[in-house]
C-alpha positions in Angstrom: 120.4 118.0 79.0 122.3 115.2 80.8 124.8 113.0 79.0 122.4 110.1 79.6 121.7 108.5 76.3 119.7 105.7 74.8 121.5 102.4 75.4 123.5 103.5 78.4 122.1 104.8 81.7 118.5 103.9 80.8 119.5 100.2 81.0 120.5 100.7 84.6 117.1 102.3 85.3 115.4 99.1 84.0 117.8 97.0 86.0 116.6 98.8 89.1 113.0 98.1 88.4 113.7 94.5 87.4 115.2 93.9 90.8 111.8 93.9 92.3 110.8 90.7 90.5 114.1 88.8 90.8 114.0 85.9 93.3 117.8 85.6 94.0 119.4 87.6 96.7 123.0 88.6 97.0 125.0 87.6 100.1 126.1 90.3 102.5 129.7 91.4 102.1 131.8 91.3 105.3 132.8 94.6 106.8 136.5 93.9 105.9 135.5 94.4 102.2 134.9 98.1 103.0 138.4 98.6 104.4 141.6 98.3 102.4 144.4 96.0 103.7 146.7 97.9 106.1 144.3 100.8 106.7 144.7 102.6 109.9 142.7 105.2 111.8 139.4 104.1 110.2 138.1 103.8 106.7 139.8 106.0 104.2 142.7 107.1 106.4 145.8 105.3 105.3 148.5 107.8 104.6 151.2 109.0 107.0 151.7 112.5 105.5 151.3 115.4 107.9 147.9 117.1 107.8 147.5 120.9 108.0 143.9 120.6 109.3 141.4 118.1 110.6 140.3 115.3 108.2 137.6 116.0 105.7 134.7 113.5 106.0 132.9 112.2 102.9 130.3 109.5 102.6 129.7 106.8 100.1 126.2 105.1 99.9 126.2 101.9 97.9 123.5 99.2 97.3 126.1 96.5 97.9 123.7 93.8 99.1 120.8 94.5 96.7 118.6 91.8 95.1 120.8 92.1 92.0 123.8 90.7 93.9 126.9 92.1 95.6 128.8 92.9 92.4 126.2 94.9 90.5 126.4 98.3 92.2 129.6 98.1 94.2 132.1 99.2 91.5 132.0 102.9 92.3 132.5 102.2 96.0 135.8 100.4 95.3 137.0 103.0 92.8 136.3 105.9 95.0 138.0 104.3 98.0 141.1 103.5 96.0 141.4 107.1 95.0 141.0 108.5 98.5 143.5 106.0 99.9 146.0 106.8 97.2 145.4 110.5 97.9 146.0 110.1 101.7 149.1 108.0 101.1 150.5 110.9 99.1 149.8 113.3 102.0 146.2 114.2 101.5 144.3 117.1 99.9 146.7 119.9 99.0 149.8 118.1 100.0 153.2 119.2 98.6 155.9 116.6 98.5 153.8 114.3 100.6 153.3 116.8 103.4 150.9 119.6 104.4 147.7 118.1 103.2 144.4 117.1 104.8 143.4 113.5 105.1 140.0 112.3 103.8 137.9 110.3 106.2 135.6 108.0 104.1 132.5 106.7 105.8 130.6 104.0 103.8 127.1 102.7 104.2 125.4 99.7 102.5 121.7 100.5 102.0 120.8 97.0 101.1 119.2 98.1 97.9 116.0 99.3 99.7 114.4 102.7 100.0 114.3 102.5 103.8 117.9 101.4 104.0 118.9 104.3 101.8 117.1 106.7 104.0 118.8 105.3 107.0 122.2 105.6 105.4 121.6 109.2 104.3 120.5 110.2 107.8 123.4 108.5 109.4 126.0 110.1 107.1 124.4 113.6 107.1 123.1 113.9 110.7 125.6 111.8 112.6 128.8 111.7 110.6 128.3 115.3 109.3 129.8 114.5 105.9 130.8 117.5 103.8 129.7 115.6 100.7 128.5 112.3 99.3 130.7 110.8 96.6 130.2 108.0 94.0 126.7 107.1 95.2 125.4 103.9 93.6 121.9 103.4 95.0 119.2 101.1 93.6 116.5 103.1 95.3 117.7 106.6 96.2 114.8 107.4 98.5 117.0 109.6 100.6 117.7 112.0 97.7 115.1 114.6 98.8 116.7 114.9 102.2 120.3 115.1 100.8 119.1 117.9 98.5 117.2 119.7 101.3 120.2 119.7 103.5 122.4 121.2 100.7 124.8 118.2 100.7 126.6 117.9 97.4 126.3 114.4 96.0 129.2 114.2 93.5 129.7 111.8 90.7 126.8 109.5 91.5 125.5 106.8 89.1 122.0 107.8 87.9 120.2 104.5 88.4 116.9 106.2 88.9 115.7 109.8 88.2 116.8 111.6 91.4 119.8 113.2 89.7 117.4 114.6 87.0 115.2 116.2 89.7 117.0 117.6 92.7 119.6 120.4 93.2 122.9 119.6 94.9 122.9 116.1 93.2 125.6 115.8 90.5 125.7 112.6 88.5 128.8 111.3 86.8 127.0 112.2 83.5 126.5 115.9 84.1 123.2 117.7 83.3 121.8 120.8 81.8 118.3 120.0 83.2 116.7 122.6 85.6 116.8 120.2 88.6 114.6 122.4 90.7 113.3 119.6 93.0 109.9 119.4 91.3 109.6 117.7 87.9 112.2 115.4 86.3 113.9 116.9 83.3 111.9 119.7 81.6 108.4 119.5 83.1 108.5 115.7 83.3 110.2 115.2 79.9 113.7 114.0 79.4 115.8 113.7 76.2 118.1 111.0 74.9 120.7 111.3 72.1 121.4 108.6 69.6 125.2 108.6 69.2 125.3 104.9 70.1 123.2 103.9 67.1 124.8 106.4 64.9 128.2 104.8 65.7 127.2 101.3 64.7 125.5 102.6 61.5 128.2 104.9 60.4 131.3 103.2 61.6 130.3 99.5 61.4 127.8 99.7 58.6 124.8 98.1 60.4 121.2 98.8 59.4 119.0 96.0 60.8 118.5 95.8 64.6 116.6 93.7 67.0 115.4 94.8 70.4 114.4 92.1 72.9 112.6 92.8 76.2 110.5 91.1 78.9 106.7 91.5 79.2 107.3 93.8 82.1 106.4 97.5 82.2 109.8 99.0 82.7 111.5 96.6 80.3 108.9 97.4 77.6 109.3 101.1 78.3 113.0 101.0 77.9 112.8 98.9 74.8 110.4 101.5 73.3 113.0 104.2 73.9 115.7 102.1 72.2 113.4 101.5 69.3 112.7 105.2 69.0 116.4 106.0 68.8 117.1 103.3 66.3 114.3 104.3 64.0 115.5 108.0 64.2 118.8 106.7 62.9 117.1 104.9 60.0 117.4 101.3 61.2 115.0 98.6 60.3 113.9 97.3 63.8 112.6 94.0 64.9 110.9 94.0 68.3 110.6 90.8 70.3 108.9 90.5 73.7 109.3 87.4 75.9 107.6 86.2 79.0 109.7 86.9 82.1 109.0 83.6 83.8 109.1 81.4 80.7 110.8 83.3 77.9 110.5 81.7 74.5 114.0 82.5 73.2 114.0 79.9 70.5 111.2 81.8 68.7 113.2 85.0 69.1 116.3 83.4 67.5 114.2 82.1 64.6 112.7 85.6 64.0 116.2 87.2 64.1 117.4 84.7 61.5 114.5 85.3 59.2 114.9 89.1 59.6 118.6 89.2 59.1 119.3 91.1 62.4 122.8 92.5 62.6 122.7 94.6 65.9 121.2 93.2 69.1 120.1 95.3 72.0 118.0 94.3 74.9 116.2 95.2 78.1 116.9 92.1 80.1 119.2 90.8 82.9 122.3 88.7 82.4 120.4 85.5 82.9 118.0 86.4 80.0 120.9 87.5 77.8 122.8 84.2 78.2 119.6 82.2 77.6 119.0 84.2 74.4 122.6 83.6 73.2 122.2 79.9 73.8 119.0 79.9 71.7 120.9 81.8 69.0 123.7 79.3 69.0 121.3 76.4 68.7 119.6 78.1 65.7 122.9 79.1 64.1 122.2 82.8 64.5 125.0 85.3 64.8 125.0 89.1 64.9 127.7 91.6 64.1 127.3 93.4 67.4 125.6 92.7 70.7 125.7 96.0 72.6 125.9 96.2 76.4 126.3 99.2 78.6 128.8 100.8 81.0 127.0 98.9 83.9 128.1 95.6 82.3 131.5 96.8 80.9 133.8 94.8 83.1 136.1 91.7 83.3 133.1 89.6 84.5 131.8 89.6 80.9 134.1 86.7 80.1 132.7 84.5 82.8 129.1 85.6 82.1 129.3 84.6 78.5 131.9 81.9 78.5 129.3 79.2 77.5 128.2 81.3 74.5 131.3 82.3 72.6 129.3 83.5 69.6 127.8 86.3 71.7 131.0 87.0 73.7 132.9 87.6 70.4 130.2 90.0 69.3 130.0 91.9 72.6 130.5 95.7 72.5 130.1 98.3 75.2 129.8 102.1 75.1 130.2 104.8 77.8 131.2 108.4 78.2 134.2 107.6 80.3 137.7 106.4 79.4 138.1 102.6 79.2 139.6 101.1 82.4 141.8 99.0 80.1 143.5 102.0 78.5 146.5 102.3 80.8 148.4 104.5 78.3 146.5 107.4 79.8 148.1 108.5 83.1 144.8 108.9 85.0 143.8 105.3 84.0 147.3 104.0 84.9 147.0 105.7 88.3 143.5 104.1 88.9 144.8 100.6 88.0 147.9 101.0 90.2 145.8 102.0 93.2 143.2 99.3 92.7 146.0 96.7 92.5 147.6 98.1 95.7 144.4 98.5 97.8 142.1 95.9 96.4 144.3 93.3 94.8 141.6 90.6 94.9 139.5 92.7 92.5 142.1 92.6 89.7 140.0 90.1 87.8 136.7 91.9 88.6 137.5 95.4 87.4 134.8 97.4 85.7 134.0 100.7 84.1 131.9 101.7 87.1 135.0 101.3 89.3 136.8 103.8 87.1 133.8 106.1 87.3 133.9 105.9 91.1 137.6 107.0 90.9 136.6 109.8 88.6 133.9 110.9 91.1 136.4 111.0 93.9 138.8 113.0 91.7 135.9 115.4 91.0 135.4 115.9 94.8 139.2 116.4 95.3 139.4 119.1 92.6 136.4 120.8 94.1 137.8 120.7 97.6 141.1 122.1 96.4 139.3 125.1 95.0 138.0 125.9 98.5 141.4 126.6 100.1 141.3 126.2 103.9 137.5 126.3 104.2 136.1 123.2 102.6 132.4 123.4 103.0 129.3 122.4 101.1 128.7 125.8 99.6 132.2 126.0 98.2 131.9 122.5 96.7 128.5 123.5 95.2 130.0 126.5 93.5 132.7 124.4 91.9 130.2 121.9 90.6 128.0 124.6 89.2 130.8 126.3 87.2 130.0 126.7 83.5 133.4 125.3 82.6 133.2 121.6 81.6 134.9 119.0 83.8 136.8 115.9 82.5 138.4 114.3 85.6 141.9 114.6 84.2 140.9 112.9 81.0 138.7 110.2 82.4 135.3 111.7 81.4 133.9 113.3 78.2 133.8 117.0 79.3 130.6 117.8 81.0 129.0 120.4 83.3 125.9 121.3 85.3 125.0 124.6 83.7 121.2 124.6 83.6 119.3 125.2 80.4 115.9 126.7 80.8 114.4 125.3 77.7 114.5 121.7 76.4 117.2 120.9 73.8 116.3 121.4 70.1 118.1 120.6 66.9 121.3 118.6 66.7 123.4 117.9 69.8 127.1 117.1 69.8 127.6 113.9 71.6 130.8 111.9 72.2 131.4 108.3 73.4 134.0 105.7 74.0 133.5 102.3 72.4 135.1 98.9 73.3 134.8 95.3 72.1 135.5 92.1 73.8 138.6 90.6 72.1 141.2 88.0 73.1 139.9 87.8 76.6 139.4 91.5 77.4 138.0 94.8 76.3 139.8 96.6 73.4 139.0 100.2 72.6 137.6 100.7 69.1 138.0 104.5 68.7 141.2 106.6 68.6 140.0 109.0 71.3 136.6 109.3 72.9 136.9 113.1 72.9 137.0 113.1 69.1 134.6 110.2 68.5 131.6 112.6 68.3 128.4 112.9 66.3 125.8 115.5 65.7 122.6 113.7 66.6 119.0 114.4 67.5 117.6 114.8 71.1 114.6 112.6 71.4 111.9 113.3 74.1 110.7 110.6 76.4 108.7 110.3 79.7 110.6 108.4 82.4 
């Protein structure tokens, strides 16, 4: 099965659906935001090292100007571009001593967060730019996925906001997957599985046993909340479920119910606006929780600004992911990521996020696959590397994962590992010694997406 788990990627799926009913629109980013300062020869070509062959062209599709705003899905775009620019500056793919490598030409496309825009981007990159692969895709509506798959274009390290990465061959999400991905049904005949390590962590390590799940009265929000509740109950939690009206949410009543129930762990299926309003109601009612858990999508420096008016929630904010924290610069790969971001996108130093690090990891994945090809870097060779049974960990940035298909659904306990961080003293502080050893044997729970 994929590494997608309750409380992580599923939240992004809900966010995608929620975008359809949001009224605010993000402003369009200027074209200069897609090109690093000092870049020459077009996007992604910044180094001066000698190349032993023509540039290798890759594409990045991002929903930069979606209804959820310019910052929601753009993280992987910046992280991947930083990697490729640093790679080119060092001489390119396969360079030795800064020479003899091949430059990487990066072509970006903003699909605007719409299905039609996504299809236009896909056709441009595949049919006109002839990209050898897509990298770090972050698309709100991946309507072009069937075409990418049909053309045999590897899509490497994408963020699985929808279900495309659980259905189509040649699409490789940042999470990995053991699903059949035959182009027909999602998962195993339409059923997917989530593991419960997030809930196990807070029960076993923090000692929590009473949870509250808050959602909107909207179909996708309710569906996700039901999955969270299923996982919590499987781990033995007492669960309070609270549903509020999307237009006029009654958060005061939710806060009162939480106080009466003694809630310790707060999870939700809402946007940031709803979360802040709930936290304000909690503060007014004198309600606190031991942990308010967010996801990798919201694991970023922006959390401080989002929750600055509600310090009670900010001080209880936790995040989980299956990638190394972008704040842990003691790891060489994280330090390299941070140095490149500071060099090529200095204005984003206060906006860094976990998804930017995952974009870097996706680009690293492509580079390692390309190096396995020798002189002939083509789609088939990249596919063969991605389909290896050996787990991949992006030089220590990802929990080891692979795309070896499993014919039958998972049964019994599954070993699942995660990284955990908490907002402390104005930033994210990792709470586990090492994500590769912070592992649990947990059940795999079926659900219908």
